[in-house]
C-alpha positions as CSV (number, residue, x, y, z in Angstrom):
1,X,0.0,0.0,0.0
2,X,1.3,3.4,-0.9
3,X,1.2,6.2,1.7
4,X,1.2,10.0,1.1
5,X,4.6,11.1,2.5
6,X,3.0,14.3,4.0
7,X,-0.1,12.6,5.6
8,X,-0.4,11.0,9.0
9,X,-1.5,7.4,9.2
10,X,-5.0,6.7,10.4
11,X,-5.5,6.1,14.1
12,X,-6.5,2.5,15.0
13,X,-8.7,2.6,18.1
14,X,-9.3,-0.4,20.2
15,X,-13.0,0.3,20.9
16,X,-13.5,-2.9,23.0
17,X,-11.0,-1.6,25.6
18,X,-12.1,2.1,25.4
19,X,-14.7,4.2,27.2
20,X,-15.1,7.2,24.9
21,X,-18.1,9.0,26.3
22,X,-20.2,11.3,24.2
23,X,-18.3,14.6,24.1
24,X,-17.2,17.4,26.3
25,X,-14.0,19.2,27.3
26,X,-11.3,16.4,27.2
27,X,-10.9,12.9,26.0
28,X,-7.9,10.8,27.1
29,X,-6.0,9.0,24.3
30,X,-3.7,6.3,25.7
31,X,-1.0,5.1,23.2
32,X,-0.2,1.4,23.7
33,X,1.5,-1.4,21.7
34,X,-0.5,-4.6,21.4
35,X,2.4,-6.5,22.7
36,X,2.8,-4.3,25.8
37,X,0.0,-5.9,27.8
38,X,1.4,-5.1,31.3
39,X,1.8,-1.5,30.4
40,X,-1.8,-1.3,29.2
41,X,-3.0,-2.8,32.5
42,X,-1.0,-0.2,34.5
43,X,-2.3,2.8,32.6
44,X,-5.9,1.4,32.3
45,X,-6.1,1.2,36.1
46,X,-5.3,4.9,36.3
47,X,-7.8,5.8,33.6
48,X,-10.6,3.8,35.1
49,X,-10.0,5.4,38.5
50,X,-10.1,8.9,37.0
51,X,-13.7,8.5,35.8
52,X,-12.8,10.4,32.6
53,X,-13.6,9.2,29.0
54,X,-10.7,7.5,27.3
55,X,-9.7,5.5,24.2
56,X,-6.9,3.0,23.6
57,X,-4.9,3.9,20.5
58,X,-3.1,0.9,19.1
59,X,0.5,2.2,18.7
60,X,2.4,1.7,15.5
61,X,4.8,-1.2,16.1
62,X,8.2,-0.2,14.7
63,X,9.1,-3.9,14.5
64,X,6.4,-4.5,11.9
65,X,6.5,-1.3,9.8
66,X,5.1,-1.2,6.3
67,X,8.1,-0.5,4.1
68,X,6.2,2.2,2.2
69,X,6.2,4.3,5.4
70,X,9.9,4.9,4.9
71,X,8.9,7.7,2.5
72,X,7.8,9.7,5.6
73,X,11.4,9.7,6.9
74,X,14.3,12.0,5.9
75,X,17.1,9.7,6.9
76,X,19.8,12.1,5.9
77,X,18.3,15.0,7.9
78,X,17.6,12.8,10.9
79,X,21.3,11.6,11.0
80,X,22.5,15.2,10.7
81,X,20.2,16.4,13.5
82,X,20.7,13.5,15.9
83,X,24.1,12.1,15.2
84,X,22.7,8.5,14.8
85,X,20.5,6.5,12.6
86,X,16.7,6.5,13.1
87,X,15.3,3.3,14.7
88,X,12.0,1.5,13.9
89,X,10.9,2.5,17.4
90,X,11.5,6.2,16.7
91,X,9.3,5.9,13.6
92,X,6.6,3.9,15.4
93,X,6.4,6.4,18.3
94,X,6.3,9.4,15.9
95,X,3.6,7.9,13.7
96,X,1.5,7.0,16.8
97,X,1.5,10.5,18.1
98,X,0.6,12.0,14.7
99,X,-2.2,9.5,14.4
100,X,-3.5,10.7,17.8
101,X,-3.4,14.4,16.5
102,X,-5.3,13.4,13.4
103,X,-7.9,11.4,15.4
104,X,-8.9,14.5,17.5
105,X,-10.4,16.2,14.4
106,X,-13.2,13.6,14.2
107,X,-14.1,13.7,17.9
108,X,-16.8,15.6,19.8
109,X,-14.2,16.8,22.3
110,X,-12.5,20.2,22.6
111,X,-9.2,18.7,23.7
112,X,-7.2,15.5,23.7
113,X,-5.0,14.4,26.7
114,X,-2.5,12.2,25.0
115,X,-0.8,9.8,27.4
116,X,1.8,7.1,26.8
117,X,1.4,3.8,28.5
118,X,4.3,4.3,30.9
119,X,2.8,7.5,32.4
120,X,2.2,7.6,36.2
121,X,0.0,10.5,37.4
122,X,0.1,12.2,40.7
123,X,-2.6,11.0,43.2
124,X,-4.5,14.3,42.9
125,X,-4.3,14.6,39.2
126,X,-8.0,14.5,38.3
127,X,-8.7,17.4,40.7
128,X,-5.8,19.4,39.4
129,X,-6.8,18.7,35.8
130,X,-9.8,21.0,36.1
131,X,-7.6,23.9,37.0
132,X,-5.2,22.9,34.2
133,X,-8.1,23.0,31.7
134,X,-9.0,26.5,32.8
135,X,-5.4,27.6,32.4
136,X,-5.2,26.1,28.9
137,X,-5.2,28.6,26.0
138,X,-6.4,27.8,22.5
139,X,-3.7,26.5,20.2
140,X,-1.4,25.5,23.0
141,X,0.5,22.3,23.6
142,X,0.6,21.9,27.4
143,X,3.0,19.3,28.7
144,X,1.9,17.6,31.9
145,X,5.1,15.5,32.0
146,X,8.7,16.1,31.3
147,X,12.1,14.4,31.8
148,X,14.2,17.4,32.9
149,X,12.9,20.8,33.9
150,X,15.7,22.8,32.3
151,X,15.4,26.6,32.1
152,X,11.9,28.0,32.1
153,X,10.0,31.3,32.1
154,X,7.1,31.7,34.5
155,X,3.7,32.0,32.8
156,X,1.4,32.2,35.8
157,X,-0.2,30.1,38.6
158,X,-2.5,27.2,38.0
159,X,-3.3,26.7,41.7
160,X,-1.5,26.9,45.0
161,X,0.9,24.0,44.0
162,X,1.2,24.1,40.2
163,X,2.5,26.8,37.9
164,X,2.5,27.2,34.1
165,X,5.9,27.8,32.6
166,X,7.4,28.3,29.1
167,X,10.4,25.9,28.5
168,X,13.5,27.7,27.3
169,X,15.5,24.4,26.9
170,X,14.5,21.0,25.7
171,X,12.6,19.1,28.4
172,X,12.2,15.8,26.6
173,X,9.4,13.3,27.1
174,X,5.9,13.3,25.8
175,X,4.3,10.9,28.3
176,X,1.3,13.2,28.9
177,X,0.2,16.5,27.2
178,X,-2.9,18.4,26.2
179,X,-3.7,19.8,22.8
180,X,-6.8,21.2,21.1
181,X,-7.9,20.7,17.5
182,X,-6.2,23.8,16.3
183,X,-2.8,22.8,17.9
184,X,-3.2,19.3,16.5
185,X,-3.7,20.5,13.0
186,X,-0.7,22.9,13.3
187,X,1.5,20.1,14.5
188,X,0.3,17.9,11.5
189,X,0.9,20.7,9.0
190,X,4.7,20.3,9.2
191,X,5.1,16.9,10.8
192,X,6.7,15.2,7.8
193,X,9.2,14.2,6.7
194,X,10.4,12.9,10.1
195,X,13.8,14.4,11.0
196,X,13.9,14.3,14.8
197,X,12.2,12.2,17.5
198,X,8.6,13.3,18.2
199,X,9.3,15.0,21.5
200,X,11.9,17.2,19.9
201,X,9.5,18.1,17.1
202,X,6.7,18.9,19.5
203,X,9.1,21.3,21.4
204,X,10.0,23.2,18.2
205,X,7.5,26.2,18.0
206,X,9.6,27.8,15.3
207,X,8.7,24.8,13.1
208,X,5.1,24.2,14.2
209,X,3.8,27.6,15.2
210,X,2.4,25.9,18.4
211,X,3.1,27.6,21.7
212,X,4.5,25.1,24.3
213,X,3.9,25.4,28.0
214,X,4.6,23.0,30.8
215,X,3.3,22.2,34.3
216,X,5.6,22.7,37.3
217,X,5.9,20.5,39.2
218,X,5.0,17.8,36.7
219,X,1.6,16.2,36.9
220,X,2.8,12.9,35.6
221,X,6.1,11.0,35.3
222,X,7.4,8.1,33.3
223,X,7.4,4.7,35.1
224,X,10.8,3.1,35.5
225,X,10.4,0.5,32.9
226,X,12.5,-0.3,29.8
227,X,11.7,1.8,26.8
228,X,10.1,0.3,23.8
229,X,12.2,2.6,21.6
230,X,15.7,1.2,21.2
231,X,18.4,3.7,20.6
232,X,21.1,3.4,17.9
233,X,24.7,3.9,18.9
234,X,25.9,7.5,18.2
235,X,28.2,8.1,15.3
236,X,31.8,8.8,15.9
237,X,32.4,12.4,17.1
238,X,34.0,13.3,13.8
239,X,30.7,12.7,12.1
240,X,28.5,14.6,14.6
241,X,29.4,18.2,13.8
242,X,26.2,18.7,11.9
243,X,24.4,17.6,15.0
244,X,26.2,20.2,17.1
245,X,25.2,22.9,14.7
246,X,21.6,21.7,14.8
247,X,21.6,21.7,18.6
248,X,23.0,25.2,18.7
249,X,20.4,26.4,16.3
250,X,17.5,24.7,18.2
251,X,18.6,26.0,21.6
252,X,19.0,29.5,20.2
253,X,15.6,29.4,18.5
254,X,13.9,28.1,21.7
255,X,15.4,31.0,23.7
256,X,14.4,33.5,21.0
257,X,10.8,32.2,21.0
258,X,10.8,32.2,24.8
259,X,11.8,35.9,25.1
260,X,10.7,37.6,22.0
261,X,7.8,35.7,20.5
262,X,4.5,34.3,21.9
263,X,4.9,30.8,20.4
């Protein structure tokens, strides 16, 4: 089957293990590989306890990729930007998130809370989520989880515990984040070809035009389980100078956007 290199793949929803509801403010979209059964049970328990509507999106398995999907990847640009070869796991993760963004367009919900199956939420997260939704601004990507806080710029209080910040450095991780339909479409508009991991792409407002904000402290973290995205060995340092130039450019643009632009 041929695929349009510029189009996302269609989301495959496991309706039997979903509880979608009939519409409203937010729908949770949990991304989970069919072979990661234990991970699904762990995230499902949290979703059931929340009482919020959710769907299970069957993640794209990098081990069983359709070869025609290779057209969605710029291997040369990925290697220059990352100093390594792209892995099937990188591609599967990226395609899974873009499928979730595309899925939102057809749903009777204002926003999608996208979660990966290794996300672990704080005990009070459903109560805090109501304040988070009030702090959300149209067209924003709001990260509820991050790997490293890095440098940030304060963007206001959410409640007595949590604050909204603008990242000035790459925070990594996309285990839990909120987007609305406008942000999802903007992310899709420039999502292909793939040239960086999906969390790097999401945190590139100069590419996407989508404002990025994060919650401090984080509302969710990643569980300490082995990643399903295997990493390739980095190239020899003599081949990584294009990567250094890309990182300098990305850090500079992130700082520029943080101080001089709204996105």
